[in-house]
C-alpha positions in Angstrom: 0.0 0.0 0.0 1.2 3.5 -0.9 0.7 6.1 1.9 -0.9 9.2 0.5 0.6 12.3 2.2 -0.3 16.0 2.2 2.2 18.6 3.3 1.0 21.8 5.0 3.6 24.5 5.7 3.8 28.2 4.7 7.4 27.9 3.6 7.6 26.8 0.0 11.3 25.8 0.2 10.6 23.5 3.1 7.7 21.8 1.3 9.8 21.3 -1.8 12.5 19.7 0.4 10.0 17.4 2.1 8.5 16.4 -1.2 11.9 15.5 -2.6 12.8 13.6 0.6 9.5 11.6 0.8 9.6 11.0 -3.0 12.6 8.6 -2.5 10.4 6.2 -0.5 8.5 3.6 -2.5 5.7 3.4 -0.1 5.0 7.1 0.3 3.4 9.5 -2.3 3.0 13.2 -1.7 -0.3 14.0 -3.3 -0.4 17.7 -2.6 1.0 20.8 -0.7 -0.7 23.6 1.1 0.6 26.9 2.4 -2.2 27.6 4.9 -5.2 25.9 6.7 -8.0 26.8 4.2 -5.8 25.5 1.3 -5.1 22.3 3.1 -8.8 21.7 3.8 -9.7 22.4 0.2 -7.1 19.8 -0.9 -8.5 17.2 1.6 -12.0 17.7 0.2 -10.7 17.0 -3.3 -8.4 14.1 -2.5 -8.4 12.6 1.1 -5.0 11.8 2.4 -3.8 9.0 4.7 -1.4 11.3 6.5 -1.1 15.1 6.8 2.3 16.5 7.8 1.3 19.8 9.5 3.1 22.8 10.8 1.7 24.8 13.8 2.4 28.3 12.5 0.5 29.1 9.3 -1.5 32.1 8.0 -5.3 32.1 8.1 -5.6 29.8 11.1 -2.9 27.9 12.9 -2.1 24.2 13.0 -4.3 23.6 16.0 -7.4 24.8 14.2 -6.5 22.7 11.1 -5.9 19.6 13.3 -9.2 20.0 15.0 -11.1 20.4 11.7 -9.3 17.4 10.2 -10.1 15.2 13.1 -13.8 16.2 12.8 -14.2 15.9 9.1 -11.6 13.3 8.2 -11.2 11.0 11.3 -9.3 8.4 9.3 -6.6 10.9 8.3 -3.6 10.8 10.6 -1.7 13.9 11.6 2.1 14.3 12.0 3.1 17.7 13.5 6.4 19.0 12.1 7.2 22.4 13.6 9.6 24.6 15.4 7.2 25.0 18.4 8.1 23.0 21.4 6.1 24.9 24.0 4.2 22.6 26.4 0.8 24.3 25.9 1.1 24.1 22.1 2.2 20.4 22.3 -0.6 19.3 24.6 -3.2 21.3 22.5 -2.1 19.6 19.3 -2.1 16.2 20.8 -5.5 16.7 22.2 -6.6 17.8 18.8 -5.7 14.4 17.4 -2.0 14.6 16.3 -0.5 11.1 16.3 3.0 12.2 15.7 5.0 15.3 16.8 8.5 16.1 15.6 10.6 19.3 15.6 12.1 20.6 12.4 15.6 19.7 13.6 14.7 16.0 13.4 16.6 13.7 11.1 14.9 12.9 7.8 14.5 9.2 8.7 12.5 10.2 11.8 9.8 11.9 9.7 9.6 8.9 7.3 9.3 6.6 10.3 6.7 8.7 11.9 4.6 8.7 8.7 4.7 4.9 8.6 3.9 4.5 12.3 0.9 6.8 12.3 -0.4 5.2 9.1 -0.4 1.9 11.0 -2.4 3.4 13.8 0.5 3.9 16.2 2.0 7.1 17.6 5.5 8.6 17.5 6.8 11.6 19.4 10.3 13.0 19.8 11.7 12.2 23.2 11.6 15.8 24.5 7.9 16.0 23.4 7.1 12.9 25.3 8.8 14.4 28.4 6.7 17.5 28.1 3.5 15.4 28.1 4.7 13.4 31.1 5.7 16.5 33.0 2.2 17.9 32.3 0.5 14.7 33.6 2.6 14.7 36.8 2.0 18.4 37.6 -0.4 19.2 40.4 -3.9 19.7 39.0 -4.5 23.0 40.8 -1.3 25.1 40.5 -1.4 28.7 41.8 -2.8 31.1 39.2 -0.3 33.6 37.7 -1.2 37.3 38.0 -2.6 39.6 35.3 -4.4 36.9 33.4 -1.2 35.2 32.3 -1.2 31.6 31.2 0.6 29.1 33.4 3.6 29.0 31.0 3.7 32.8 30.8 3.7 32.9 34.6 6.8 30.5 34.6 8.6 32.8 32.1 7.7 35.8 34.2 9.2 34.2 37.3 12.5 33.5 35.6 12.6 37.0 34.1 12.2 38.4 37.7 15.1 36.2 38.8 17.3 37.8 36.2 17.5 35.1 33.6 18.0 36.0 29.9 16.1 34.4 27.0 18.7 31.8 26.4 18.7 30.7 30.1 14.9 30.7 30.2 14.8 28.6 27.1 17.3 26.1 28.5 15.5 25.8 31.8 12.0 25.4 30.3 13.2 23.2 27.4 11.7 25.6 24.8 13.2 27.7 22.0 14.4 31.2 22.5 11.8 32.3 19.9 9.1 30.8 22.0 10.4 32.6 25.0 10.2 35.9 23.2 6.7 35.2 22.0 5.7 34.6 25.7 7.4 37.8 26.7 5.5 39.8 24.1 2.2 38.3 25.4 3.3 39.2 29.0 4.1 42.8 28.2 0.7 43.2 26.4 -1.3 41.6 29.2 0.5 43.4 32.0 0.6 46.7 30.1 4.4 47.1 30.8 7.2 48.3 28.5 9.9 45.7 29.0 11.6 43.1 31.2 12.3 45.5 34.1 8.7 46.6 34.5 7.6 43.0 34.1 10.0 41.8 36.8 8.8 44.6 39.1 5.2 43.5 38.6 6.2 40.0 39.5 7.9 41.1 42.7 5.0 43.4 43.7 2.5 40.6 43.2 4.7 38.1 45.1 5.0 35.9 42.0 8.3 34.4 43.0 9.0 31.0 44.5 10.1 31.0 48.1 
C-alpha cells in the first residue's frame, strides 16, 4: 500500500525539500501541498490523504485549528506535526486535537519517514523531548497557583524567571523551549500586564509576590 501524504507548511522551500525527501520512499506518495489551513482543507476535500504533515504556524488559522477540523471531518486521516514550536501548551493542545506524531524541524529525515509509517499503521510517535513535556504535564499538580494579570501558566513561569534575572537563552534552557518561543511569551506578558519591558515585568512579579520562596 502506498501512503498518500499531504504537506502543510507556509514555507515553499521546506515543502519542496520534504516532497523531494519523501519521494525517495517507494511506499509514500506526496499528493499535494498547502501553504495555509484553508488551502489544506480544500485539498483534503478534493483528495483525502492518509497522513497530513502539518506545521503549527501558518497564515489564516494555525495548525491547532487545522488539526481539530481534520479530526472532525476526516477521522481516518492521521496527523504528524512537524514544527519549530516545542512549548508545552502548544504540544498538549495539538495532541488533544488528534495529532498522532510530533516532531521538531531539527529532526533527522528518517524520523519523519518513520513517523509517517507509524501513524499510518495506527500507532503514535513523538520525539523524546515532546514525550517528556507530556509526562511533566501529567505529573504536575492539578491546581497550580494562578499567575497574576491573566497570564497563562507558561507565561507565569517565564515571568518568574525574568524576575530572577535570567535572559532568554537561560529561560529557554530551563523550560526546554526555543528562544523564539520565550520571546513570544514575553511579548504576550508585556501586552497583558501593560508594561514596556523586562524591568517593568520583573517589578510587577515582585510586587505581586509571584516568586518562588
